[in-house]
C-alpha positions as CSV (number, residue, x, y, z in Angstrom):
1,M,0.3,312.6,192.0
2,T,-0.6,309.1,193.3
3,H,2.5,307.3,194.6
4,I,2.1,303.5,194.3
5,R,5.4,301.9,194.9
6,V,5.5,298.5,193.2
7,R,8.2,296.7,191.4
8,L,6.4,294.5,188.9
9,G,7.8,291.6,186.9
10,A,7.6,291.8,183.1
11,G,4.4,290.4,181.8
12,A,1.5,290.9,179.4
13,L,0.6,294.6,179.2
14,G,-3.1,293.9,178.5
15,L,-4.3,294.5,182.0
16,A,-8.0,293.7,182.2
17,L,-9.9,295.8,184.7
18,V,-13.6,295.0,185.0
19,G,-15.4,298.2,184.8
20,G,-18.8,299.0,186.2
21,L,-21.6,300.8,184.4
22,A,-20.2,303.9,182.6
23,A,-21.3,307.2,184.1
24,A,-22.9,309.7,181.8
25,P,-20.5,312.4,180.6
26,T,-20.4,315.4,182.9
27,A,-20.9,318.9,181.9
28,S,-17.3,319.6,182.7
29,A,-15.9,316.8,180.5
30,A,-13.1,318.1,178.3
31,A,-12.4,317.2,174.7
32,A,-9.3,315.1,173.8
33,A,-6.1,317.0,173.6
34,P,-4.0,317.2,170.5
35,A,-0.8,315.1,170.3
36,T,2.3,317.0,171.6
37,V,5.4,317.7,169.5
38,E,7.1,314.7,171.0
39,E,4.2,312.4,170.3
40,Q,3.9,313.6,166.7
41,R,7.4,312.2,166.0
42,L,6.1,308.7,166.8
43,D,4.7,308.3,163.3
44,Q,8.1,308.6,161.6
45,A,9.7,305.5,160.2
46,A,12.6,305.2,162.7
47,P,10.5,305.2,165.9
48,Q,8.2,302.7,164.4
49,E,11.1,300.4,163.5
50,I,12.6,300.7,167.0
51,L,9.3,299.7,168.5
52,R,8.8,296.8,166.1
53,R,12.3,295.5,166.5
54,S,12.1,295.4,170.3
55,G,8.5,294.1,170.6
56,F,7.4,297.3,172.3
57,D,5.1,298.1,169.4
58,T,2.4,296.2,171.3
59,V,2.6,298.5,174.4
60,A,0.4,301.4,173.3
61,P,-2.3,299.3,171.6
62,G,-2.6,297.0,174.7
63,F,-2.7,300.1,177.0
64,A,-5.5,301.6,174.8
65,R,-7.6,298.5,175.1
66,A,-7.2,298.5,178.9
67,L,-8.2,302.2,179.1
68,E,-11.3,301.5,177.0
69,R,-12.4,298.9,179.6
70,A,-12.2,301.5,182.4
71,G,-15.6,302.5,183.5
72,S,-14.6,305.3,185.9
73,F,-11.7,307.7,186.5
74,G,-10.6,305.5,189.4
75,Q,-10.3,302.5,187.2
76,A,-8.5,304.5,184.6
77,E,-6.1,305.7,187.2
78,R,-5.3,302.1,188.3
79,V,-4.7,301.1,184.6
80,V,-2.3,304.0,184.2
81,V,-0.3,303.4,187.4
82,R,0.0,299.6,186.8
83,Q,0.8,299.8,183.2
84,G,3.3,302.7,183.6
85,A,5.1,300.6,186.2
86,R,5.0,297.5,184.0
87,L,6.5,299.4,181.1
88,W,9.4,300.6,183.3
89,Q,10.0,297.1,184.6
90,R,9.7,295.6,181.1
91,A,12.4,298.0,179.8
92,V,14.7,297.2,182.8
93,D,14.2,293.5,182.4
94,R,15.0,293.7,178.7
95,A,18.1,295.8,179.3
96,Q,19.3,293.3,181.9
97,G,18.7,290.2,179.9
98,R,15.5,288.9,181.5
99,G,12.6,287.7,179.5
100,P,12.3,287.7,175.7
101,A,14.2,290.3,173.7
102,G,11.1,290.8,171.5
103,G,13.1,291.4,168.4
104,D,16.7,291.8,167.1
105,L,17.3,295.3,168.5
106,S,20.2,295.3,171.0
107,R,18.9,294.8,174.6
108,D,20.9,297.7,175.9
109,D,18.8,300.1,173.9
110,D,16.9,302.8,175.8
111,R,14.8,304.0,172.9
112,P,12.0,301.4,173.1
113,L,11.0,302.7,176.5
114,Y,11.0,306.3,175.3
115,W,8.9,305.7,172.2
116,A,6.5,303.3,173.9
117,R,5.9,305.8,176.7
118,L,5.0,308.4,174.1
119,G,2.6,306.0,172.5
120,M,0.9,305.6,175.9
121,T,0.8,309.3,176.7
122,R,-0.8,310.0,173.2
123,E,-3.5,307.4,174.0
124,V,-4.3,309.2,177.3
125,R,-4.3,312.6,175.6
126,Q,-6.7,311.5,172.9
127,W,-9.0,309.3,175.0
128,E,-12.6,310.3,175.3
129,P,-14.3,307.9,177.7
130,E,-18.1,307.8,178.0
131,F,-18.0,308.8,181.7
132,G,-16.3,312.1,180.8
133,L,-12.8,313.3,181.7
134,T,-11.9,316.8,182.9
135,D,-8.7,318.6,181.9
136,T,-7.6,318.2,185.5
137,Q,-8.2,314.4,185.5
138,R,-6.5,314.0,182.2
139,A,-3.5,315.9,183.5
140,K,-3.4,313.7,186.6
141,L,-3.4,310.5,184.5
142,L,-0.6,311.9,182.4
143,D,1.5,312.8,185.5
144,E,1.0,309.4,187.0
145,L,1.9,307.7,183.7
146,E,5.1,309.7,183.5
147,E,6.0,309.1,187.1
148,N,5.4,305.3,187.1
149,S,7.1,304.6,183.7
150,R,10.3,306.4,184.7
151,G,11.3,304.4,187.7
152,E,10.5,307.3,190.1
153,N,8.2,305.2,192.3
154,T,10.3,302.0,192.4
155,I,13.4,303.3,194.1
156,R,13.9,301.1,197.1
157,Y,16.9,299.7,198.9
158,P,17.5,296.5,201.0
159,H,17.5,296.9,204.7
160,A,20.6,294.6,205.1
161,K,23.5,296.1,207.0
162,G,26.6,296.9,205.1
163,V,24.9,297.5,201.8
164,K,25.5,301.0,200.4
165,R,22.9,302.8,198.5
166,I,23.5,304.6,195.2
167,L,21.0,306.7,193.3
168,L,21.6,307.4,189.6
169,T,19.5,309.3,187.1
170,G,19.5,309.5,183.3
171,F,17.6,311.3,180.5
172,D,15.4,310.6,177.5
173,P,16.8,310.9,174.0
174,F,16.9,314.6,172.8
175,T,17.7,316.7,169.7
176,L,15.3,314.4,167.8
177,D,14.6,316.9,165.1
178,R,18.2,316.7,164.1
179,D,18.2,312.9,164.1
180,V,15.1,311.0,165.3
181,R,17.2,307.8,165.7
182,I,19.1,309.2,168.7
183,S,19.6,307.2,171.8
184,N,20.8,308.6,175.2
185,P,23.5,306.6,176.9
186,S,22.5,308.0,180.3
187,G,19.0,306.6,179.9
188,A,20.5,303.3,178.7
189,T,22.8,303.3,181.7
190,A,19.8,303.8,184.1
191,L,18.0,300.8,182.6
192,A,21.1,298.6,182.7
193,L,21.9,299.4,186.3
194,D,18.5,299.7,188.0
195,G,18.3,297.4,191.0
196,T,21.7,295.9,190.4
197,M,24.4,295.2,193.0
198,I,28.0,296.2,192.6
199,R,31.1,295.2,194.6
200,T,33.2,298.0,196.0
201,A,36.3,298.2,198.0
202,D,34.1,298.5,201.1
203,G,31.5,295.8,200.3
204,P,28.3,295.6,198.2
205,A,26.3,298.5,197.0
206,R,22.8,298.7,195.5
207,I,22.0,301.0,192.5
208,E,18.5,302.4,192.0
209,T,17.7,304.6,189.0
210,A,15.2,306.9,187.3
211,V,15.0,308.5,183.9
212,F,13.9,312.2,183.5
213,P,12.2,314.0,180.5
214,V,14.0,316.6,178.4
215,R,11.4,319.2,179.0
216,W,11.8,322.6,180.7
217,Q,8.3,322.6,182.1
218,D,8.6,319.3,184.0
219,F,11.6,320.6,185.7
220,A,9.9,323.9,186.7
221,Q,7.1,321.8,188.1
222,G,9.5,320.1,190.5
223,T,9.8,316.6,189.0
224,V,13.5,316.3,190.1
225,E,12.8,317.4,193.7
226,R,9.7,315.2,194.1
227,T,11.7,312.2,193.1
228,L,14.9,312.9,195.0
229,R,13.7,314.6,198.2
230,R,12.6,311.3,199.8
231,Q,15.8,309.5,198.7
232,L,18.8,311.7,199.4
233,P,18.6,311.5,203.2
234,R,19.0,307.7,203.0
235,V,21.6,307.1,200.2
236,D,25.4,307.0,200.4
237,L,26.0,308.6,197.0
238,F,24.0,310.1,194.1
239,T,24.9,311.1,190.6
240,T,22.8,312.6,187.8
241,V,24.1,311.5,184.4
242,S,23.6,312.9,180.9
243,Q,25.2,312.9,177.5
244,G,27.9,315.6,177.1
245,R,30.9,316.0,174.9
246,V,32.4,313.8,172.2
247,G,35.0,311.2,173.3
248,R,35.2,312.0,177.0
249,F,33.6,311.8,180.4
250,D,33.4,314.9,182.6
251,V,32.8,315.2,186.3
252,E,31.2,318.6,186.5
253,R,32.6,320.7,189.4
254,T,30.1,323.6,189.4
255,N,26.5,324.0,188.4
256,G,24.8,327.3,187.5
257,A,21.4,328.7,188.1
258,W,20.7,329.7,184.5
259,R,18.7,328.3,181.6
260,G,20.2,329.2,178.3
261,G,17.2,328.7,176.0
262,F,18.1,325.6,173.9
263,P,14.9,324.0,172.7
264,D,13.7,321.0,174.7
265,N,11.9,317.9,173.3
266,E,8.7,320.0,172.8
267,N,10.7,322.6,170.9
268,V,10.1,325.0,173.8
269,S,12.9,327.5,174.9
270,R,13.5,329.0,178.3
271,T,16.0,331.7,179.0
272,E,15.9,332.6,182.7
273,T,17.1,331.9,186.2
274,V,16.4,328.3,187.1
275,P,13.0,328.5,188.8
276,V,13.1,326.9,192.3
277,T,11.1,327.2,195.5
278,D,12.3,329.9,197.9
279,P,14.1,331.9,195.2
280,A,15.2,334.5,197.8
281,S,17.7,332.0,199.2
282,Q,18.7,330.6,195.8
283,P,22.5,330.6,195.2
284,Q,24.0,331.3,191.8
285,W,26.2,328.3,192.0
286,T,26.3,324.8,193.6
287,S,29.2,322.4,193.7
288,T,29.8,318.7,193.3
289,T,30.7,316.6,196.4
290,L,31.6,313.6,194.3
291,P,35.3,312.5,194.8
292,Y,36.3,313.9,191.5
293,A,40.1,313.5,192.0
294,R,39.7,309.8,192.8
295,I,37.4,309.3,189.8
296,V,39.7,311.0,187.4
297,A,42.7,309.0,188.6
298,A,41.0,305.6,188.4
299,P,41.2,303.3,185.3
300,T,37.5,303.1,184.6
301,G,37.3,302.5,180.9
302,R,38.3,303.4,177.4
303,F,37.2,307.1,177.5
304,P,39.3,309.7,179.4
305,V,37.6,311.3,182.4
306,Y,38.1,314.9,183.3
307,D,37.6,317.1,186.4
308,H,35.7,319.8,184.5
309,T,36.0,323.2,186.2
310,S,35.0,325.8,183.6
311,V,31.9,328.0,184.0
312,T,30.5,331.1,182.3
313,E,29.6,334.0,184.6
314,I,28.8,337.7,184.7
315,P,31.4,339.0,187.2
316,A,30.2,341.1,190.1
317,G,29.6,344.6,188.9
318,G,29.9,343.5,185.2
319,T,27.4,343.2,182.4
320,D,29.0,340.8,179.9
321,P,29.5,337.0,180.2
322,V,33.0,335.8,180.8
323,V,34.4,332.2,180.7
324,R,36.2,331.2,183.8
325,P,38.3,328.0,183.4
326,D,38.8,327.6,187.1
327,G,35.2,328.2,188.3
328,P,33.2,331.2,189.4
329,T,34.5,334.3,191.1
330,P,32.8,335.7,194.3
331,G,29.5,337.5,193.7
332,S,29.2,336.5,190.1
333,T,26.0,335.7,188.2
334,A,25.7,332.3,186.5
335,R,25.4,332.0,182.8
336,A,26.6,328.4,182.4
337,G,27.8,325.7,184.8
338,G,30.4,323.2,183.9
339,G,27.6,321.2,182.3
340,G,26.4,324.2,180.2
341,D,23.0,325.9,180.5
342,Y,20.7,323.1,179.4
343,L,18.8,320.5,181.4
344,S,21.9,318.5,182.3
345,N,23.2,321.5,184.2
346,E,19.8,322.1,185.6
347,I,19.3,318.6,187.0
348,A,22.8,318.8,188.6
349,Y,21.9,322.3,190.0
350,R,18.6,321.1,191.4
351,A,19.9,317.9,192.9
352,T,22.9,319.5,194.6
353,L,20.8,322.5,195.8
354,L,18.3,320.0,197.3
355,R,21.3,318.2,198.9
356,D,22.4,321.5,200.5
357,R,18.9,322.5,201.6
358,L,18.5,319.2,203.3
359,G,21.8,319.9,205.2
360,L,23.7,317.1,203.5
361,H,26.5,319.0,201.8
362,D,29.2,317.7,204.1
363,S,28.0,314.1,204.4
364,L,26.6,313.1,201.0
365,P,28.7,312.7,197.9
366,G,26.7,313.9,194.9
367,G,27.0,315.7,191.6
368,H,26.9,315.3,187.8
369,V,28.7,313.1,185.3
370,H,28.6,313.8,181.6
371,T,29.1,310.8,179.3
372,P,30.6,310.9,175.8
373,V,28.2,311.5,172.9
374,L,26.8,308.2,171.7
375,Q,27.9,308.1,168.1
376,F,26.7,305.9,165.2
377,G,29.2,303.9,163.2
378,T,31.2,305.2,160.3
379,G,29.0,305.4,157.2
380,N,25.8,305.6,159.3
381,T,25.8,309.2,160.3
382,D,23.2,310.6,157.9
383,P,19.7,310.5,159.5
384,A,18.1,310.5,156.1
385,T,19.8,307.3,154.8
386,G,21.2,305.7,158.0
387,T,19.9,302.7,159.9
388,V,18.5,302.8,163.5
389,T,21.5,300.8,164.8
390,D,24.9,299.4,163.8
391,P,27.6,297.3,165.6
392,E,29.8,300.3,166.4
393,F,26.8,302.2,167.8
394,V,25.9,299.3,170.1
395,Q,29.5,298.8,171.3
396,N,29.9,302.5,172.0
397,R,26.8,302.4,174.2
398,L,27.9,299.2,176.0
399,D,31.3,300.8,176.7
400,I,29.7,303.9,178.1
401,I,27.4,301.9,180.4
402,A,30.3,299.8,181.7
403,Q,32.4,302.9,182.4
404,V,29.6,304.7,184.3
405,R,29.3,301.6,186.4
406,A,33.0,301.6,187.0
407,I,33.0,305.4,187.9
408,V,30.1,304.9,190.4
409,T,32.0,301.9,191.9
410,V,35.1,304.1,192.4
411,A,33.0,307.0,193.7
412,V,31.1,305.1,196.4
413,S,34.2,303.4,197.8
414,G,35.1,305.0,201.1
415,T,31.7,306.6,201.6
416,G,29.1,305.8,204.3
417,R,27.0,307.7,206.8
């Protein structure tokens, strides 16, 4: 993937690149690819309303026009990188109150970014330029679009002394076949906090964020490690964040090396050991180094916060899974971490395993925080008849964002390397 690290201001998405003469299609040019399962959901009423009420309905059409002006693969690549980065910055700016709201949808909403990105990826997937595009080239454009529209390449910290560095990650919405209106508070938190400064007991700290896809294959291909590897050695604290249980926050004590098979956003299932590099040295379990006792004891917001220690294991010498409320026993095989056996557990496992493989276990606080489930208001719970937003839904999301910020502030106090 091409790594172009730019933090662009919000602006018009219709990037005009002057193309040269189009090359003749090559013999290896590939036909357009069909829309993915995720992209097919775009045409439903709720995603279209979310895009329209945020002003993000112009993103994909503007992007398509810019692509059409590209006269070579190199020009197309520049369009993808720049407009992917612009989409991320536009979403961050909207969430943080900069620039026009673009509509009446609450600014804290993470869903415009998700659906606009899918509109862009669908354009890339179905684009058939005159100069010809191979499968490999199309895949590269898609990878670069994902990477640049998720904040992965805009993570940078000030060089000022005394400013601590925090890395926080969120997720896209998921379980969209159950309710296509769903928002993910972890993604909303990432947008709200990206590039912000917080005041801690020990001075200022800068938060940088990224948002990851809910797809097994992306994780198997190393998207988490690629993003975090260059960051972990220089931060003071990291936390991966995802939506968890109803009405509570959980600091997950232990993460397990197991995928339990729940379908992802492409409706793909995986039931297997978490695939990582150097599997011969892969542990069954990793642990948080976040200051969980301090976090749980602090008054961070309206939701209770728990030190969650339960896991599911196959004990050494056994064959059947057993729930262990106090964590794994020696020699056991993972079947679920504290965060379960889905991608929230997997990102926690991958991030903390990377921390350990970089030799940072004893010096870098890091782990996973589960937020409460983001719930719609009373009377708006039926996906078939409900609206895409309501006042209680917005307030719940704002409260979760504020409490994550408070949790991170507590966690980073007293750290420093």
